[in-house]
C-alpha positions in Angstrom: 71.4 122.2 106.7 69.5 118.9 105.2 71.6 117.1 102.7 70.3 117.2 98.8 68.8 113.8 98.5 70.6 111.3 95.4 71.6 108.0 94.2 74.9 106.8 95.5 76.0 106.1 92.3 76.5 109.2 91.5 78.4 110.4 94.6 80.6 107.2 94.0 81.0 107.8 89.9 82.6 111.5 90.9 85.1 109.6 93.3 86.1 107.3 91.1 86.5 109.8 87.9 88.5 112.1 90.8 90.6 109.0 91.5 91.6 108.0 88.1 92.2 111.3 86.6 94.6 111.9 89.9 96.6 108.6 89.3 96.5 109.5 85.4 98.0 112.7 86.1 100.4 111.6 88.2 102.3 109.3 85.7 103.9 112.1 83.9 105.6 114.5 86.4 105.0 117.9 84.1 100.9 116.9 85.2 101.7 116.1 89.0 100.9 119.9 90.5 97.3 119.2 88.9 94.9 118.3 91.9 91.1 117.1 89.5 90.3 116.0 92.8 89.5 119.5 93.9 86.8 120.7 90.8 85.1 116.9 91.1 84.6 118.0 95.1 83.4 121.3 93.8 80.8 119.7 91.3 79.3 116.9 93.8 79.0 119.5 96.4 77.0 121.1 93.9 75.0 118.7 93.3 75.0 116.3 96.1 75.7 118.8 99.3 78.5 120.0 101.1 79.1 116.7 103.5 79.4 114.3 100.0 81.0 116.8 98.3 83.5 117.0 100.9 83.6 113.4 101.3 84.2 113.0 97.5 87.5 115.0 98.1 88.9 113.6 101.1 87.6 109.7 100.1 89.4 110.8 96.4 92.5 111.3 98.3 92.6 108.5 100.0 92.3 106.2 97.0 94.4 107.9 95.1 97.2 108.0 97.3 96.5 104.3 97.8 96.8 103.8 94.3 99.4 105.9 93.6 101.6 102.9 95.1 102.5 105.9 98.4 101.0 103.9 100.7 102.7 106.3 103.5 100.5 108.0 104.6 102.6 110.7 107.4 103.5 112.8 104.5 101.6 115.9 103.9 100.2 115.3 100.5 97.7 113.4 101.3 96.4 115.6 104.2 96.7 118.8 102.1 94.7 117.2 99.5 91.9 116.0 102.2 91.8 119.1 103.1 91.8 121.1 100.1 89.1 118.6 98.9 87.1 119.0 102.2 87.4 122.8 101.3 86.1 122.2 97.5 82.7 120.5 98.4 82.2 122.5 101.2 82.4 125.5 98.7 80.2 123.8 96.4 78.1 122.7 99.1 77.2 126.8 100.0 77.0 128.0 96.3 74.4 124.8 95.2 73.0 125.3 98.4 69.7 127.3 96.9 70.4 126.9 93.0 72.9 126.0 90.6 75.9 128.2 90.2 76.9 129.8 86.9 79.7 128.0 84.9 81.5 131.3 86.0 80.9 130.6 89.7 81.7 127.1 89.2 85.3 128.2 87.8 85.5 130.8 90.1 84.8 128.1 93.1 87.2 125.7 91.3 90.1 128.6 91.1 89.1 129.4 94.8 90.1 125.5 96.1 93.0 125.5 94.0 94.3 128.6 95.4 93.4 127.3 99.1 95.3 124.0 98.4 98.4 126.0 96.8 98.4 128.2 100.0 98.6 124.9 102.6 100.8 123.2 100.8 103.4 126.3 99.8 103.5 127.8 103.3 103.0 124.4 105.3 105.6 122.7 103.6 107.9 125.8 103.1 107.4 128.7 100.7 109.7 127.1 97.8 108.8 123.8 97.7 108.0 122.5 93.8 106.5 119.1 93.2 107.3 119.5 89.5 111.2 119.6 89.8 111.5 118.1 93.7 113.7 121.3 94.1 113.4 123.8 96.3 113.3 127.6 94.3 110.7 129.5 94.2 110.0 129.4 90.4 108.4 126.1 90.5 106.7 126.6 92.4 105.0 129.7 90.9 104.9 127.2 87.5 103.2 124.4 89.8 100.8 126.5 91.3 99.8 128.1 87.7 99.2 125.1 86.1 97.4 123.8 88.6 95.0 126.9 88.9 95.4 126.7 85.1 94.1 123.3 85.1 91.7 123.5 87.7 89.4 126.3 85.4 90.1 124.0 82.3 88.5 121.2 84.2 86.1 123.4 85.7 84.5 124.1 82.3 84.7 120.6 81.3 82.4 119.9 84.0 80.5 122.4 83.4 78.8 120.6 80.9 77.5 118.0 84.3 76.6 121.2 85.9 74.3 122.6 83.2 72.5 119.2 82.3 72.1 118.2 86.0 69.0 120.1 88.2 68.9 120.0 91.6 68.8 116.7 93.3 
C-alpha cells in the first residue's frame, strides 16, 4: 500500500495539536482520561495514510509523556497510548484508502479507537483501575471510559470540519 503524498508540515501540525491538547487535558484531574491523540491520529491516517497516522499516534504519545514531566517510560500508559495511536492511525488509513469517509464514519472510527484504548488499559492494568481517582473500583473505570468515549466523539466532530475541507492528499 503506497502512502499518500503530502507535505511534512501537515504531519507536524497533527503531532503538535495532539501533544498540546493531551498536555492541557492532563493538567485537570477530571479531564485526564481524555485521549485527544486518538481522533487526531485517525484524521492523520485518513488524510496521509496509515503509516503517517500511526506515526502521529506514537510520536504524540512520546512527546506528550515527555512534556507532562513523566520521563518514566516504564509505565503502561505510554505504551498503551502508543499502541492505541497505532490502531487509530491504521484505522484512519484503512478508511481513507479509497475515499474520504463521512463525518459519521470518522466519528465511528474515533469511538472504535477509544474503545480499543479502554480495552487495553482496563484489561491490561486490571479491570478496575481508575485514572480519575487513582482508587481501585469499577465505577471509576466506567466513568473514565465513558468520558473518554464521549470526548472522542466531541473531538471528532470538531475535527470533522478539517476532514470536510480537505481533499485527498
